[in-house]
SELO-357183 format. One record per atom (N, C-alpha, C): residue number from 1; residue in three letters; atom name; x, y, z. Coordinates in steps of 0.02 Angstrom, whole numbers, plus 50000, padded with zeros to 5 digits. Example, Ala and Ser with C-alpha at 12.3 -4.5 7.8 and 13.67 -1.06 7.14 Angstrom:
<sites>
> num_residu_atome_px_py_pz
> 1_ALA_N_50660_49716_50390
> 1_ALA_CA_50615_49775_50390
> 1_ALA_C_50660_49835_50390
> 2_SER_N_50642_49888_50354
> 2_SER_CA_50684_49947_50357
> 2_SER_C_50645_50002_50394
</sites>
This chain:
<sites>
> num_residu_atome_px_py_pz
> 1_MET_N_50045_49949_49997
> 1_MET_CA_49993_49998_50008
> 1_MET_C_50043_50068_50003
> 2_LYS_N_50018_50116_49973
> 2_LYS_CA_50054_50179_49968
> 2_LYS_C_50057_50213_50043
> 3_LYS_N_50118_50234_50060
> 3_LYS_CA_50127_50258_50125
> 3_LYS_C_50085_50325_50120
> 4_ALA_N_50047_50331_50176
> 4_ALA_CA_50004_50401_50188
> 4_ALA_C_50055_50457_50212
> 5_THR_N_50035_50517_50198
> 5_THR_CA_50071_50573_50219
> 5_THR_C_50042_50593_50287
> 6_LEU_N_49985_50573_50308
> 6_LEU_CA_49952_50606_50368
> 6_LEU_C_49945_50548_50414
> 7_ILE_N_49986_50571_50478
> 7_ILE_CA_49980_50528_50539
> 7_ILE_C_49970_50579_50598
> 8_SER_N_49919_50567_50631
> 8_SER_CA_49896_50609_50699
> 8_SER_C_49878_50577_50749
> 9_VAL_N_49874_50604_50811
> 9_VAL_CA_49839_50575_50862
> 9_VAL_C_49766_50575_50847
> 10_SER_N_49728_50524_50848
> 10_SER_CA_49662_50521_50843
> 10_SER_C_49621_50551_50896
> 11_PHE_N_49636_50530_50951
> 11_PHE_CA_49606_50556_51019
> 11_PHE_C_49626_50519_51078
> 12_LEU_N_49618_50550_51133
> 12_LEU_CA_49629_50516_51201
> 12_LEU_C_49562_50530_51242
> 13_ILE_N_49533_50494_51269
> 13_ILE_CA_49473_50489_51306
> 13_ILE_C_49485_50476_51379
> 14_VAL_N_49462_50522_51422
> 14_VAL_CA_49462_50501_51499
> 14_VAL_C_49393_50525_51520
> 15_SER_N_49361_50477_51557
> 15_SER_CA_49303_50500_51584
> 15_SER_C_49309_50512_51659
> 16_LEU_N_49303_50563_51688
> 16_LEU_CA_49316_50580_51760
> 16_LEU_C_49249_50596_51800
> 17_ILE_N_49252_50584_51861
> 17_ILE_CA_49196_50594_51898
> 17_ILE_C_49222_50635_51967
> 18_SER_N_49172_50681_51984
> 18_SER_CA_49184_50715_52044
> 18_SER_C_49128_50701_52096
> 19_VAL_N_49137_50705_52166
> 19_VAL_CA_49085_50685_52208
> 19_VAL_C_49020_50732_52195
> 20_GLY_N_48969_50699_52184
> 20_GLY_CA_48909_50729_52170
> 20_GLY_C_48886_50757_52106
> 21_CYS_N_48941_50731_52057
> 21_CYS_CA_48935_50750_51985
> 21_CYS_C_48921_50692_51944
> 22_THR_N_48891_50696_51883
> 22_THR_CA_48890_50647_51834
> 22_THR_C_48954_50640_51795
> 23_PRO_N_48969_50578_51761
> 23_PRO_CA_49027_50568_51714
> 23_PRO_C_49029_50623_51666
> 24_ILE_N_49090_50647_51654
> 24_ILE_CA_49108_50703_51608
> 24_ILE_C_49147_50672_51555
> 25_PRO_N_49140_50667_51495
> 25_PRO_CA_49188_50637_51447
> 25_PRO_C_49239_50693_51436
> 26_VAL_N_49295_50686_51430
> 26_VAL_CA_49350_50746_51417
> 26_VAL_C_49386_50728_51353
> 27_THR_N_49391_50764_51305
> 27_THR_CA_49426_50750_51243
> 27_THR_C_49489_50791_51239
> 28_PHE_N_49542_50772_51214
> 28_PHE_CA_49605_50801_51205
> 28_PHE_C_49609_50823_51133
> 29_PRO_N_49649_50876_51111
> 29_PRO_CA_49657_50905_51051
> 29_PRO_C_49687_50855_51008
> 30_THR_N_49669_50852_50942
> 30_THR_CA_49706_50803_50888
> 30_THR_C_49765_50849_50863
> 31_ILE_N_49819_50811_50854
> 31_ILE_CA_49877_50844_50838
> 31_ILE_C_49873_50861_50752
> 32_ALA_N_49884_50912_50738
> 32_ALA_CA_49877_50936_50664
> 32_ALA_C_49923_50900_50622
> 33_PRO_N_49900_50869_50571
> 33_PRO_CA_49933_50832_50528
> 33_PRO_C_49986_50869_50485
> 34_THR_N_50041_50839_50472
> 34_THR_CA_50095_50866_50437
> 34_THR_C_50106_50835_50372
> 35_ALA_N_50151_50848_50326
> 35_ALA_CA_50167_50826_50259
> 35_ALA_C_50213_50771_50268
> 36_THR_N_50233_50745_50319
> 36_THR_CA_50269_50679_50332
> 36_THR_C_50241_50635_50371
> 37_SER_N_50280_50575_50378
> 37_SER_CA_50243_50525_50416
> 37_SER_C_50279_50518_50490
> 38_GLN_N_50318_50575_50503
> 38_GLN_CA_50357_50574_50570
> 38_GLN_C_50315_50609_50616
> 39_PRO_N_50316_50592_50679
> 39_PRO_CA_50276_50627_50736
> 39_PRO_C_50288_50702_50734
> 40_THR_N_50235_50729_50754
> 40_THR_CA_50239_50810_50746
> 40_THR_C_50263_50839_50818
> 41_SER_N_50299_50890_50808
> 41_SER_CA_50319_50923_50875
> 41_SER_C_50260_50962_50907
> 42_ILE_N_50245_50953_50970
> 42_ILE_CA_50192_50991_50997
> 42_ILE_C_50211_51052_51030
> 43_PRO_N_50181_51107_51007
> 43_PRO_CA_50197_51172_51047
> 43_PRO_C_50181_51177_51108
> 44_PRO_N_50211_51217_51157
> 44_PRO_CA_50182_51220_51229
> 44_PRO_C_50116_51227_51242
> 45_THR_N_50081_51265_51196
> 45_THR_CA_50013_51285_51201
> 45_THR_C_49965_51220_51189
> 46_ALA_N_49994_51164_51164
> 46_ALA_CA_49957_51116_51142
> 46_ALA_C_49942_51062_51203
> 47_SER_N_49965_51075_51256
> 47_SER_CA_49966_51040_51314
> 47_SER_C_49882_51020_51325
> 48_PRO_N_49867_50964_51347
> 48_PRO_CA_49796_50932_51350
> 48_PRO_C_49764_50971_51405
> 49_GLN_N_49708_51000_51393
> 49_GLN_CA_49663_51030_51445
> 49_GLN_C_49594_50999_51435
> 50_PRO_N_49548_50994_51494
> 50_PRO_CA_49488_50978_51489
> 50_PRO_C_49445_51021_51441
> 51_THR_N_49406_50994_51398
> 51_THR_CA_49362_51042_51360
> 51_THR_C_49300_51049_51383
> 52_PRO_N_49280_51116_51398
> 52_PRO_CA_49220_51127_51430
> 52_PRO_C_49161_51099_51392
> 53_ILE_N_49111_51075_51427
> 53_ILE_CA_49052_51040_51392
> 53_ILE_C_48996_51091_51399
> 54_PRO_N_48966_51112_51347
> 54_PRO_CA_48905_51156_51351
> 54_PRO_C_48849_51125_51384
> 55_PRO_N_48813_51163_51427
> 55_PRO_CA_48754_51128_51470
> 55_PRO_C_48709_51098_51427
> 56_THR_N_48707_51106_51362
> 56_THR_CA_48652_51073_51318
> 56_THR_C_48680_51012_51292
> 57_ALA_N_48751_50997_51304
> 57_ALA_CA_48774_50940_51269
> 57_ALA_C_48742_50873_51307
> 58_THR_N_48735_50826_51267
> 58_THR_CA_48707_50760_51278
> 58_THR_C_48756_50718_51307
> 59_THR_N_48759_50704_51374
> 59_THR_CA_48798_50658_51405
> 59_THR_C_48772_50598_51434
> 60_GLN_N_48709_50588_51426
> 60_GLN_CA_48670_50534_51451
> 60_GLN_C_48671_50473_51402
> 61_PRO_N_48656_50416_51421
> 61_PRO_CA_48653_50360_51380
> 61_PRO_C_48590_50369_51334
> 62_THR_N_48599_50353_51270
> 62_THR_CA_48545_50355_51218
> 62_THR_C_48499_50300_51223
> 63_GLU_N_48441_50306_51190
> 63_GLU_CA_48393_50243_51192
> 63_GLU_C_48386_50210_51127
> 64_VAL_N_48443_50225_51088
> 64_VAL_CA_48450_50191_51018
> 64_VAL_C_48444_50119_51015
> 65_VAL_N_48483_50084_51061
> 65_VAL_CA_48483_50012_51059
> 65_VAL_C_48495_49995_51133
> 66_LEU_N_48484_49929_51144
> 66_LEU_CA_48498_49895_51218
> 66_LEU_C_48556_49862_51214
> 67_GLU_N_48574_49838_51277
> 67_GLU_CA_48634_49792_51284
> 67_GLU_C_48620_49725_51253
> 68_GLY_N_48666_49691_51220
> 68_GLY_CA_48652_49626_51179
> 68_GLY_C_48635_49633_51119
> 69_GLU_N_48608_49707_51090
> 69_GLU_CA_48595_49711_51022
> 69_GLU_C_48659_49739_50994
> 70_ARG_N_48656_49725_50916
> 70_ARG_CA_48710_49749_50867
> 70_ARG_C_48689_49822_50861
> 71_TYR_N_48737_49868_50873
> 71_TYR_CA_48732_49938_50847
> 71_TYR_C_48775_49956_50788
> 72_TYR_N_48741_49987_50737
> 72_TYR_CA_48786_50002_50671
> 72_TYR_C_48797_50079_50675
> 73_GLU_N_48863_50086_50661
> 73_GLU_CA_48886_50161_50644
> 73_GLU_C_48888_50162_50573
> 74_LYS_N_48828_50185_50545
> 74_LYS_CA_48831_50183_50472
> 74_LYS_C_48883_50227_50437
> 75_GLU_N_48897_50296_50460
> 75_GLU_CA_48947_50333_50432
> 75_GLU_C_49020_50306_50445
> 76_GLY_N_49036_50268_50496
> 76_GLY_CA_49097_50232_50498
> 76_GLY_C_49108_50164_50469
> 77_GLY_N_49050_50134_50450
> 77_GLY_CA_49051_50073_50418
> 77_GLY_C_49069_50018_50476
> 78_PHE_N_49053_50026_50532
> 78_PHE_CA_49076_49970_50585
> 78_PHE_C_49010_49961_50629
> 79_SER_N_49013_49906_50652
> 79_SER_CA_48957_49877_50701
> 79_SER_C_48985_49838_50757
> 80_TYR_N_48945_49830_50813
> 80_TYR_CA_48972_49797_50862
> 80_TYR_C_48903_49774_50911
> 81_ILE_N_48917_49727_50951
> 81_ILE_CA_48863_49706_50998
> 81_ILE_C_48880_49737_51064
> 82_ILE_N_48831_49768_51086
> 82_ILE_CA_48839_49806_51149
> 82_ILE_C_48842_49756_51210
> 83_PRO_N_48897_49769_51257
> 83_PRO_CA_48905_49715_51305
> 83_PRO_C_48847_49717_51361
> 84_ASP_N_48838_49660_51392
> 84_ASP_CA_48793_49662_51454
> 84_ASP_C_48818_49709_51501
> 85_GLY_N_48782_49757_51532
> 85_GLY_CA_48802_49806_51580
> 85_GLY_C_48836_49872_51549
> 86_TRP_N_48826_49882_51490
> 86_TRP_CA_48857_49936_51459
> 86_TRP_C_48798_49972_51424
> 87_GLU_N_48814_50044_51413
> 87_GLU_CA_48766_50088_51377
> 87_GLU_C_48800_50125_51326
> 88_ILE_N_48763_50144_51270
> 88_ILE_CA_48787_50186_51230
> 88_ILE_C_48772_50262_51252
> 89_PHE_N_48826_50311_51241
> 89_PHE_CA_48813_50380_51253
> 89_PHE_C_48850_50424_51208
> 90_GLU_N_48829_50489_51205
> 90_GLU_CA_48858_50534_51156
> 90_GLU_C_48912_50563_51188
> 91_ILE_N_48968_50573_51151
> 91_ILE_CA_49022_50617_51172
> 91_ILE_C_49040_50670_51132
> 92_PRO_N_49029_50732_51163
> 92_PRO_CA_49033_50795_51125
> 92_PRO_C_49099_50803_51101
> 93_GLY_N_49106_50819_51033
> 93_GLY_CA_49166_50824_50999
> 93_GLY_C_49180_50768_50961
> 94_LEU_N_49158_50705_50962
> 94_LEU_CA_49167_50645_50922
> 94_LEU_C_49105_50621_50879
> 95_LYS_N_49114_50606_50828
> 95_LYS_CA_49060_50585_50775
> 95_LYS_C_49035_50519_50796
> 96_TYR_N_49065_50478_50831
> 96_TYR_CA_49042_50405_50849
> 96_TYR_C_49017_50405_50926
> 97_PHE_N_48962_50373_50938
> 97_PHE_CA_48946_50358_51001
> 97_PHE_C_49001_50318_51043
> 98_GLY_N_49001_50325_51104
> 98_GLY_CA_49045_50289_51148
> 98_GLY_C_49005_50242_51191
> 99_LEU_N_49046_50207_51235
> 99_LEU_CA_49005_50150_51275
> 99_LEU_C_49029_50175_51350
> 100_THR_N_48987_50157_51400
> 100_THR_CA_49000_50169_51465
> 100_THR_C_48975_50118_51507
> 101_GLU_N_49003_50102_51559
> 101_GLU_CA_48970_50051_51602
> 101_GLU_C_48906_50081_51632
> 102_SER_N_48850_50032_51644
> 102_SER_CA_48788_50058_51669
> 102_SER_C_48789_50081_51747
> 103_ASN_N_48832_50034_51779
> 103_ASN_CA_48837_50041_51860
> 103_ASN_C_48910_50046_51872
> 104_PRO_N_48938_50104_51879
> 104_PRO_CA_49013_50111_51879
> 104_PRO_C_49030_50076_51949
> 105_LYS_N_49088_50043_51942
> 105_LYS_CA_49112_50009_52011
> 105_LYS_C_49170_50039_52044
> 106_GLY_N_49208_50086_51998
> 106_GLY_CA_49265_50108_52026
> 106_GLY_C_49269_50191_52041
> 107_LEU_N_49324_50225_52039
> 107_LEU_CA_49329_50290_52040
> 107_LEU_C_49291_50335_51985
> 108_PHE_N_49300_50308_51922
> 108_PHE_CA_49261_50341_51870
> 108_PHE_C_49234_50283_51827
> 109_PRO_N_49184_50308_51793
> 109_PRO_CA_49145_50253_51745
> 109_PRO_C_49205_50234_51689
> 110_SER_N_49210_50172_51685
> 110_SER_CA_49254_50148_51627
> 110_SER_C_49213_50152_51563
> 111_ASN_N_49250_50173_51503
> 111_ASN_CA_49224_50187_51453
> 111_ASN_C_49257_50172_51382
> 112_VAL_N_49221_50172_51332
> 112_VAL_CA_49249_50146_51266
> 112_VAL_C_49231_50205_51211
> 113_ALA_N_49285_50230_51176
> 113_ALA_CA_49268_50283_51122
> 113_ALA_C_49303_50256_51055
> 114_PHE_N_49263_50277_51002
> 114_PHE_CA_49291_50257_50937
> 114_PHE_C_49310_50320_50892
> 115_ALA_N_49357_50314_50848
> 115_ALA_CA_49380_50367_50806
> 115_ALA_C_49416_50334_50746
> 116_ASP_N_49406_50360_50689
> 116_ASP_CA_49446_50335_50631
> 116_ASP_C_49480_50390_50603
> 117_GLU_N_49527_50371_50555
> 117_GLU_CA_49574_50413_50519
> 117_GLU_C_49596_50389_50454
> 118_LYS_N_49601_50428_50406
> 118_LYS_CA_49625_50407_50342
> 118_LYS_C_49698_50386_50344
> 119_PHE_N_49711_50326_50322
> 119_PHE_CA_49784_50305_50325
> 119_PHE_C_49798_50248_50269
> 120_SER_N_49843_50250_50228
> 120_SER_CA_49859_50197_50181
> 120_SER_C_49922_50159_50185
> 121_GLY_N_49954_50169_50240
> 121_GLY_CA_50018_50141_50256
> 121_GLY_C_50011_50083_50294
> 122_LEU_N_50069_50044_50323
> 122_LEU_CA_50060_49985_50359
> 122_LEU_C_50044_50004_50428
> 123_LEU_N_50007_49958_50463
> 123_LEU_CA_49970_49965_50528
> 123_LEU_C_50024_49979_50569
> 124_GLU_N_50085_49937_50572
> 124_GLU_CA_50138_49944_50627
> 124_GLU_C_50164_50013_50621
> 125_ASP_N_50168_50049_50561
> 125_ASP_CA_50189_50117_50560
> 125_ASP_C_50145_50166_50587
> 126_TYR_N_50084_50152_50583
> 126_TYR_CA_50029_50199_50618
> 126_TYR_C_50037_50185_50693
> 127_VAL_N_50037_50125_50715
> 127_VAL_CA_50036_50116_50789
> 127_VAL_C_50105_50150_50823
> 128_ASP_N_50166_50146_50787
> 128_ASP_CA_50223_50174_50803
> 128_ASP_C_50219_50249_50812
> 129_SER_N_50191_50278_50762
> 129_SER_CA_50180_50350_50759
> 129_SER_C_50138_50376_50815
> 130_ALA_N_50075_50337_50814
> 130_ALA_CA_50025_50355_50872
> 130_ALA_C_50051_50355_50943
> 131_ILE_N_50086_50297_50954
> 131_ILE_CA_50113_50297_51021
> 131_ILE_C_50165_50356_51043
> 132_ASN_N_50215_50370_50985
> 132_ASN_CA_50257_50427_51003
> 132_ASN_C_50215_50493_51023
> 133_LEU_N_50162_50509_50975
> 133_LEU_CA_50128_50568_50990
> 133_LEU_C_50076_50558_51065
> 134_TYR_N_50058_50507_51069
> 134_TYR_CA_50020_50492_51140
> 134_TYR_C_50071_50514_51197
> 135_LYS_N_50132_50494_51189
> 135_LYS_CA_50175_50506_51241
> 135_LYS_C_50194_50581_51251
> 136_GLN_N_50188_50611_51188
> 136_GLN_CA_50203_50688_51192
> 136_GLN_C_50146_50720_51228
> 137_VAL_N_50086_50703_51208
> 137_VAL_CA_50033_50733_51238
> 137_VAL_C_50018_50713_51307
> 138_MET_N_50033_50650_51327
> 138_MET_CA_50023_50629_51395
> 138_MET_C_50086_50602_51421
> 139_PRO_N_50130_50653_51449
> 139_PRO_CA_50194_50627_51465
> 139_PRO_C_50206_50560_51513
> 140_LYS_N_50147_50560_51553
> 140_LYS_CA_50145_50500_51611
> 140_LYS_C_50120_50441_51572
> 141_LEU_N_50100_50435_51515
> 141_LEU_CA_50081_50373_51486
> 141_LEU_C_50138_50319_51481
> 142_GLU_N_50129_50266_51504
> 142_GLU_CA_50182_50209_51500
> 142_GLU_C_50144_50153_51455
> 143_VAL_N_50185_50138_51410
> 143_VAL_CA_50165_50070_51370
> 143_VAL_C_50188_50011_51403
> 144_MET_N_50135_49966_51418
> 144_MET_CA_50157_49899_51447
> 144_MET_C_50151_49841_51406
> 145_ASN_N_50119_49841_51356
> 145_ASN_CA_50117_49789_51312
> 145_ASN_C_50090_49802_51242
> 146_ILE_N_50117_49772_51191
> 146_ILE_CA_50083_49776_51124
> 146_ILE_C_50073_49714_51094
> 147_ASP_N_50011_49699_51070
> 147_ASP_CA_50000_49629_51046
> 147_ASP_C_49950_49628_50984
> 148_ARG_N_49944_49577_50954
> 148_ARG_CA_49906_49570_50889
> 148_ARG_C_49829_49553_50923
> 149_VAL_N_49783_49581_50898
> 149_VAL_CA_49710_49564_50917
> 149_VAL_C_49671_49545_50839
> 150_ASP_N_49631_49501_50838
> 150_ASP_CA_49582_49496_50780
> 150_ASP_C_49515_49486_50804
> 151_THR_N_49476_49523_50757
> 151_THR_CA_49397_49509_50767
> 151_THR_C_49373_49436_50741
> 152_ASP_N_49308_49423_50761
> 152_ASP_CA_49281_49358_50743
> 152_ASP_C_49271_49360_50660
> 153_SER_N_49264_49421_50640
> 153_SER_CA_49252_49424_50566
> 153_SER_C_49324_49427_50527
> 154_GLY_N_49387_49421_50564
> 154_GLY_CA_49444_49417_50528
> 154_GLY_C_49482_49480_50514
> 155_ILE_N_49459_49538_50545
> 155_ILE_CA_49495_49590_50541
> 155_ILE_C_49553_49605_50586
> 156_ARG_N_49617_49616_50559
> 156_ARG_CA_49679_49612_50602
> 156_ARG_C_49681_49687_50626
> 157_GLY_N_49703_49677_50693
> 157_GLY_CA_49720_49742_50735
> 157_GLY_C_49775_49737_50784
> 158_THR_N_49793_49791_50814
> 158_THR_CA_49857_49787_50863
> 158_THR_C_49813_49820_50927
> 159_SER_N_49838_49792_50985
> 159_SER_CA_49814_49823_51044
> 159_SER_C_49876_49848_51077
> 160_VAL_N_49875_49913_51106
> 160_VAL_CA_49917_49942_51143
> 160_VAL_C_49895_49954_51215
> 161_GLU_N_49928_49922_51268
> 161_GLU_CA_49909_49919_51336
> 161_GLU_C_49948_49973_51377
> 162_THR_N_49917_50026_51401
> 162_THR_CA_49956_50079_51439
> 162_THR_C_49929_50095_51504
> 163_ARG_N_49975_50123_51551
> 163_ARG_CA_49954_50142_51613
> 163_ARG_C_49964_50225_51602
> 164_ASN_N_49906_50257_51629
> 164_ASN_CA_49908_50329_51615
> 164_ASN_C_49883_50362_51687
> 165_GLU_N_49898_50434_51684
> 165_GLU_CA_49873_50472_51740
> 165_GLU_C_49846_50532_51713
> 166_PHE_N_49790_50556_51744
> 166_PHE_CA_49763_50623_51720
> 166_PHE_C_49731_50654_51779
> 167_ASN_N_49748_50727_51797
> 167_ASN_CA_49720_50748_51854
> 167_ASN_C_49734_50708_51918
> 168_ASN_N_49795_50679_51921
> 168_ASN_CA_49817_50633_51981
> 168_ASN_C_49764_50566_51989
> 169_VAL_N_49732_50553_51935
> 169_VAL_CA_49697_50489_51936
> 169_VAL_C_49733_50438_51898
> 170_GLN_N_49748_50382_51934
> 170_GLN_CA_49778_50326_51892
> 170_GLN_C_49726_50285_51857
> 171_MET_N_49752_50265_51793
> 171_MET_CA_49700_50227_51753
> 171_MET_C_49741_50182_51706
> 172_PHE_N_49700_50133_51676
> 172_PHE_CA_49731_50090_51619
> 172_PHE_C_49706_50118_51558
> 173_GLN_N_49734_50115_51495
> 173_GLN_CA_49699_50134_51431
> 173_GLN_C_49727_50077_51379
> 174_VAL_N_49676_50049_51347
> 174_VAL_CA_49707_50002_51294
> 174_VAL_C_49679_50030_51222
> 175_PHE_N_49725_50045_51183
> 175_PHE_CA_49703_50075_51117
> 175_PHE_C_49706_50008_51059
> 176_PHE_N_49637_50001_51039
> 176_PHE_CA_49641_49946_50987
> 176_PHE_C_49639_49974_50926
> 177_MET_N_49684_49967_50877
> 177_MET_CA_49699_49994_50816
> 177_MET_C_49685_49940_50759
> 178_PHE_N_49636_49955_50707
> 178_PHE_CA_49624_49914_50658
> 178_PHE_C_49626_49936_50588
> 179_ASP_N_49663_49898_50545
> 179_ASP_CA_49682_49910_50480
> 179_ASP_C_49626_49904_50438
> 180_LEU_N_49597_49954_50410
> 180_LEU_CA_49539_49945_50362
> 180_LEU_C_49552_49960_50290
> 181_GLY_N_49612_49963_50277
> 181_GLY_CA_49636_49970_50205
> 181_GLY_C_49664_50043_50190
> 182_GLU_N_49611_50082_50192
> 182_GLU_CA_49623_50156_50179
> 182_GLU_C_49616_50201_50242
> 183_LYS_N_49599_50165_50290
> 183_LYS_CA_49590_50208_50351
> 183_LYS_C_49607_50156_50414
> 184_VAL_N_49606_50189_50474
> 184_VAL_CA_49629_50153_50532
> 184_VAL_C_49571_50172_50588
> 185_LEU_N_49536_50121_50614
> 185_LEU_CA_49493_50130_50669
> 185_LEU_C_49523_50123_50728
> 186_VAL_N_49522_50177_50779
> 186_VAL_CA_49547_50165_50844
> 186_VAL_C_49492_50158_50893
> 187_MET_N_49495_50115_50942
> 187_MET_CA_49443_50094_50993
> 187_MET_C_49484_50105_51055
> 188_THR_N_49465_50155_51099
> 188_THR_CA_49501_50166_51158
> 188_THR_C_49467_50145_51224
> 189_TYR_N_49492_50098_51261
> 189_TYR_CA_49456_50065_51318
> 189_TYR_C_49492_50103_51382
> 190_THR_N_49462_50147_51416
> 190_THR_CA_49482_50172_51474
> 190_THR_C_49453_50146_51546
> 191_MET_N_49499_50124_51587
> 191_MET_CA_49468_50078_51637
> 191_MET_C_49500_50104_51706
> 192_ASN_N_49472_50081_51763
> 192_ASN_CA_49504_50096_51829
> 192_ASN_C_49567_50051_51838
> 193_VAL_N_49609_50069_51886
> 193_VAL_CA_49666_50025_51893
> 193_VAL_C_49640_49959_51924
> 194_ASP_N_49590_49959_51968
> 194_ASP_CA_49563_49903_51996
> 194_ASP_C_49502_49880_51954
> 195_GLU_N_49508_49874_51887
> 195_GLU_CA_49449_49872_51844
> 195_GLU_C_49408_49799_51870
> 196_ALA_N_49349_49797_51869
> 196_ALA_CA_49309_49731_51872
> 196_ALA_C_49327_49683_51823
> 197_LEU_N_49330_49615_51835
> 197_LEU_CA_49347_49570_51787
> 197_LEU_C_49291_49559_51733
> 198_GLU_N_49228_49575_51760
> 198_GLU_CA_49164_49565_51705
> 198_GLU_C_49178_49619_51662
> 199_ASN_N_49206_49683_51677
> 199_ASN_CA_49215_49732_51623
> 199_ASN_C_49265_49715_51577
> 200_MET_N_49314_49692_51598
> 200_MET_CA_49373_49662_51554
> 200_MET_C_49343_49609_51503
> 201_LEU_N_49303_49564_51527
> 201_LEU_CA_49274_49509_51488
> 201_LEU_C_49223_49544_51440
> 202_ALA_N_49192_49588_51458
> 202_ALA_CA_49145_49622_51409
> 202_ALA_C_49174_49658_51355
> 203_ILE_N_49236_49686_51369
> 203_ILE_CA_49276_49721_51308
> 203_ILE_C_49305_49667_51269
> 204_ARG_N_49325_49615_51290
> 204_ARG_CA_49348_49560_51243
> 204_ARG_C_49292_49541_51198
> 205_ASP_N_49236_49529_51225
> 205_ASP_CA_49181_49506_51187
> 205_ASP_C_49160_49569_51129
> 206_LEU_N_49167_49625_51157
> 206_LEU_CA_49155_49685_51117
> 206_LEU_C_49202_49682_51049
> 207_VAL_N_49270_49678_51065
> 207_VAL_CA_49316_49664_51012
> 207_VAL_C_49299_49616_50965
> 208_HIS_N_49281_49560_50988
> 208_HIS_CA_49270_49506_50948
> 208_HIS_C_49208_49514_50901
> 209_SER_N_49157_49559_50933
> 209_SER_CA_49100_49563_50896
> 209_SER_C_49101_49620_50833
> 210_LEU_N_49163_49659_50833
> 210_LEU_CA_49174_49710_50783
> 210_LEU_C_49160_49680_50718
> 211_GLN_N_49119_49716_50672
> 211_GLN_CA_49125_49692_50602
> 211_GLN_C_49121_49765_50563
> 212_PHE_N_49159_49759_50507
> 212_PHE_CA_49167_49819_50462
> 212_PHE_C_49135_49800_50385
> 213_ASP_N_49100_49844_50367
> 213_ASP_CA_49063_49845_50297
> 213_ASP_C_49103_49889_50249
> 214_ASP_N_49106_49874_50186
> 214_ASP_CA_49140_49917_50137
> 214_ASP_C_49093_49968_50120
</sites>
């Protein structure tokens, strides 16, 4: 495949919770693409800051589908089965719905977010560049393991397991990156350090259920 000239950080998602407050999804700025496939230098003003969410923004679970049903992201060309105990919700600033656990068990609600990006190079090159930029945006991010992952439908992907910290909150994040030929789909799973086993099993089933349409 022809090597792409656009590589950027697709997103980082962290759902934080304060005493007496509802979960607030926080997005971080996308690094502007350059004309090369090398990581972009980040100016001092590009340090991640929480994005204020307008009062009218929808952050509650939608009623589009229920757990156990297959949800279709028509614009993105992918679908998945919503795990038991999880709900779809809208994330301001992202074009795809995310997933959050229905009954949070830890310090903050574990969540999943999706984003895609045009890319026609090798998935390994995308993963390497994305990791380099993630580390620039989040200096405390530590890569723990990189492995291959495949969906039941046969789509090849790479999982990048990390430990991270935001606003003094410790967490784990797993970035699942899937090669779709002319683009890459990134699924980010953000979880508590003491994540419940049933959540991790639910995410395993979610990955297996991913399907992609042309």
